C-alpha positions, 0 to 999 in steps of 0.5 A: 717084919718081926711079926709072928704069923699064926693062923692056927690060933683061930682054931685053938681053944679059948683061954677062958675055959669056954668050950669053943675056939677063937674062930667060934668067938668070931662066928658068934660075933658074926651071927650077932652082927647079922641078926642085929643088922637085919632086925634093925633094917626091918625097923628102918624100912617100916619107920622110914617109909612111914615118915617118908610118906609124911614128908610128901603129903600136902599138909605142911604140919604133917610134913613137918613131923617127918622133917623134925624126925630126920633132923634129929636122927641125922644130926646126932652122931650115931655113937651118941645115940647108942649111949642115949638109948642104952643109958638115958632112955630107960631112965625116962620110961615109966618106972615099971618099964625102966625097971624091967629093962634094967633087970634083963641080962646085959646081953639082952639090954645091949641087943635090944638097945642096938636094934632100936638105935640102929633101926631108928637112925637108919630110918631117917636115911630111908625116909629121905630115899622114900621121899625122893622116890615119891617126889620123882614120880609124875604129879599126874599119878597122884591125881590119877589115883584121886580121879579113881576115887581113892583116898590119899592113903590108898593112893600112896598104897596102891599107886605111888609107893609100889613105883617109888620103891622100885626106883629107890632100890639102888640107894636102899642097897647102899643103906642096907650095906651101911647098916651092917657097917654101922652095927660095929658102933654097937660094940661101944655099949658092950654088944659082942658083935663081930668087931668086939669079938675081934678086939677080944681075940687080940686081947687074949692072943696078941695076934692082931693081923689074923684077927682083923684080916678075918673080920675084914673078910667077914664084912666083905662076904656080907657085902658081897652077899647083900649086893648079889641079892639086891642086884636080883631084886633090882633086876626083877623090879625094874620098870620101863621108862624109869631109872634103871629100866629098859 
């Protein structure tokens, strides 16, 4: 193999004159990836839970709202959604809001568009997890809530959702991992995340293997940390008699 390995390039100052190293570029990209993914996950969990509840209510028209949301966001490729949120949505907003967005620094535009797009895309998947968790519960739990004098929303809040969330911790873990991997698509609209910084390092140094091996290790570390944390959550939230319970 004629390739010239040079791991020391990661500690070399960047050729652009910035006061950092190529490793610094990767670390800044890692920070962006983690920040975007965590912010998007908050949106996904809140929005996905809301529409997941809508899909399980007895009113067909209300349930249809959640169905339409899932159909739209799950059937449009993620890369297309990134470009829609970055290029199209600002043009459809009121002029004052669209102008304000366009006047933001490019980095802020990339960052905010990525968070919203990734969060709403993942919310459609979380919605299905929440719906499945609620539907997996015995129907008697819903009726028991009504028998206690709770309203429909109080029944969801105090009876159904606390149990449903514990059941769906394993599939939610998969979605949590996916959001970190899907964040790499945001580089297509200009976000300097981990994958974008890796390509930039290759462009400036031509050290392809070192760059992408380092990025691969970074993603593996993220996944290992997430898996470890979610195992703890799953162990603490297990309920006897349900999936994963003892």
